[in-house]
N, C-alpha and C positions, 0 to 999 in steps of 0.2 A: 180293642178286642176284635178278633175275627168273628164274623157273623156265624149263626148256627149252621147255615148251609155250607159255608166255606169250611167250618170246622169238621163237618161230616165228611166232606170231600178230602180234607187233609188226612183224616184217619184212614180213608180208603187208599190214598196215595201211599201212606206209610206202610200199609199192608202189602203193597205191590199189586193189588187186585184192580188195576185200572179197567180191565175189560168188564168187571162187574160193578163199576161205580154206580151208586144209586142216583136217581134223578134229583137234581138240586134246583130249587126255585131260582129263576133267573131274574136278577134286577135289571133295570135299564142299562144298556151297555155304556160304560164310561171308559173302556180300555181301547187302546189302539197300538199298532205296531208302526214304528218309524225306522226305516232302513237307513242307517247312517253310512254304511259302507258295504258294497257288494263285491269288493275286490278279492284277489288271490295274490300269491307272491309276485305275479306279473305286474310290472310298474305301469299300469294303465292310469294316465292322469285324469281320466273321467270317472274312475272308480277308486274311492278310498278303500283302505283295508277293512276286512270283515268286522262289522260292529252293528248292533241293533239296539233299539230302545223300546221297551214295553212301557207305555204310559198308562197309568191307572189313577184316576182321580187327581190329575195334575202332579203326580209323582213319577219319576223316571227310574226304571230298572234296566241297566245296560247289560248286554250280552257281548262279550269279547271286546278287545281293545286293539283293533287294527290301526295302522298308521293314519293320521289325520282325524282321529275320533273327536277331539275337542273342537276343532274348526268346523267339522260337519255338524256337531251339536249346536255351535253358534249359528251356523247357517239355518238350521231348523228353528232356532229361537227367532231369527229374523223373519221367518215365515209364519210366526205366531205361536210356536210351541214353547211356552214360557218354562215348562218343566225341564227343558234342555238348556237353559241358561248355564254357562260353564260353572259358575260358582255353586250350582245346585247338584252337580254330578257327584254323587257320594256312594253309589252302590254299583258293583259290576260282578257278573257271573261269567267265569272263564270256562270255555268248553274244554280246552286242552292247551298245552304250552308251546305249540308251534309258533315260530316267530311272527308269522303274518297275523296271528290272532292276539299277540301280546306286546308287539314292539311299540304300541301306543300306550302302554301302561305308564311309563315315566311322564308322558304328556298328561295322562289322566290323574296322576298323583300330584304333579307340581303345577301345571298351568292353572287349574281351578283355585289352588291355594294362592298363587300370585294374584289371582282375580278375586281374592277375599273369601274363599271358602274357609270356614273355621273348623268344621267337623272333619275327622279323619276319613279317608276313603276306605270303605269296607269291600273286601274282595273275597269271593267264594270261588273255589275251584278244586281241581284234583291235587293229589300229593305233588309237592314241588312248588306250588304257587307261593307258599310262605317264604321259602328260600329265595325265590325270584324277587319278591317285593322287599325282603330284607337287604338283598344285595343292591337293589336299585336305590334304596334309601342311603346305603353306605356310599354308593357311587356319587351321589349328589350331596355328600356331607359338606363340602366347601360352599356350594350354592346355598344350602340351608343356613350355614353359619353366617355368611355374609348378609343374607336377607334378615335373619333374626337379630343378629348383633350389630348390624350396620344401621345406616340412616333410613333405610327403607322401612315403612311402617307395616311389617309383616307379623301375623299372629304366629304363635308357637304350637299350633295344633293341626292346622289344615294340611300340612305336608305328610302327616303320619298315616300309616296303613294298619288296618285291622284285618289280617288275612285269616281265612278259615278254610282248612282243607277238609272237604266234605265227602261223604259217601253217598250212595244212591238213596233215594227216598226224599222226604220233605227236608229241604235244606234251609228254607227261610219262610217266614210268614209275618205279616203285619196286618193292620186294619184294611189294607187294600188288596193284598194278594197272597196266595200260597204258591211257593215255587218248589217243584219236584225235579230232581236230577235223575237221569237214567243213563246207564252205560251204553256206549255205541262202539262198534269195531272200526278202528281207524289205523290201518297199516300196522306199523311197529309200536305204536303207543300202547303201553300197558293199560292205561285208563284214559278214556275220553268220554265226555258227557254231552248229552242233549238236555234241554230243559223244557219243562212245561210250566206255564204261568196261568193260574186260575184266579180271576178277579175282575171287578168291573163289569160283570155280566158276560165275560168272554173267556175262552180258553185258547191260548196261543202256545204252540209247540215249536221249538227250534231244534233242528236235527244236529247242529254242530257239523264237524267234518266226519263223514262216515261212509263206509260202503253200504250197499243195500242191506237193511236190517229190519227184522221183525220188531225190534225194540221201538222203532219209530212208529210202526203200525199200532202197537199196544198203547204207546203214550198219547197218540192222537185220538184214535177211536171215535171219530166224529167231531173232532175239535173244530173250533171256529176258523183258526188260521194255522196252517202248517208251513213253516219256513224251512226249505230243504235245499241243501247244496246240490250241484248237478254238473255233469260234463256232457259234451255232445257225443252221442253214440256214433253219429255219422262220421265225425272227424277223428274219432278215436282210432279208427283203422289206419290212419295216416301217421300215427305217432310211432316213434322208435320202439322196438320190442321191450327194452328195459323200462321205458315210461309206461307202456301198456301194462306190464306186470305191476308196477307201482300203483297206477290209478285203479286198476281192477281190485286191488287189495285195500285201497284207502278211500275211494270216492264212489259216487253213484252216477250211473249213466242215465240219460233221458229215458231209455227203454226200461231200465230197472225202476226208475222213479215213477213212471206211469203205472207200473204194477203195484208199487207201494201205495201210491195215492188212491188207487182203486179200492184197496183193502182198508186204508186208514180213513177214507171218506171225509176229508176236511171240507168245510164250507168254502174255503179258499186255499189254494196251493200257491205259495210264493216261492219262486226260484231265486236263490242268491248264491254267492261264492261261485259264480258261473265260470266254467272253463269253456271258452268259445272255440279256440283253435281255428279261427277264421270264419266261423258263422256269427250270428248275431242273436238278439233277443227273439226276433220273429222266427229265426231258424230253430232255436231250442223249442219254442212253442209248437212249431210244426212237427218236430220229432216226438214231442209228448203226445200230440194228437194222433200221429201216425201209429204210435204204439198202443193206442186204444183208450187213452184217458179222455173222458168227456166232461169232467167237472170243471168248475171255475178255476182258472190258473192265470197267473201273471208272471212275467220275468222282471224282477225288481231292478230299478235304477237307484242310485244314491238319492236319499231324501224322499223316496217314495213313502207314502203313508197308507196303511191298510187297516 
């Protein structure tokens, strides 16, 4: 059962009135954010594809499935985060269907199953995610047949997917967490989501891929952690005109993010999905500061924990 405070907040989220959310008594914090991948479509060997894990009371809630997700989860387990043991990975919230955010889905579906996960993977995301997972299961039909019917001791449930195409509002709740989806503008995508997680005494907001948006400000509204994508405003001017048009419509610059964070007031701003174009983490942070943001901020690396 969700506690009374969480239930009240869930009702507020459902109404869409985040800015008027009532004060909720705070339990001792047992929630954390683990950044599994900070990458983009650029094939940077030091940065796996975009993927996050919200850990609440030793349960993992994944956001996006970039390439390398299961191996990054295994690396986090090796560092002591037992909730990210591969066979325990069974829930993921997809922000949108761009390949860099979803090409790890077959890995997330099948690798934990091979490693003895028995429960199906539950996937939440925008329209189209069910067709994507149905086609992936069909694509691996021969692998499934050989493992289930052959000599390998494979179970008959762990490869299956329960896909939920969700709307904005509360999309998931259990004894640990309430998850709220909100729409963000991302280029030509008809629907892309950010997510807010409330549980374990903390609120963690993930922007997903988005251009500068008031939706993120409303969703955070003083949240504990705001995880936001970003590109270098300084290096943007060196990009070809066609890429400038695209990134202006689909992503958020350091200058824009500084203004968003000043209004959203997170206790910690975490940069991810960073487009550096020749600068580095320190360069992005300097740009954020130069644009006037003075709050706590870090530029995430893979396996960072916050």
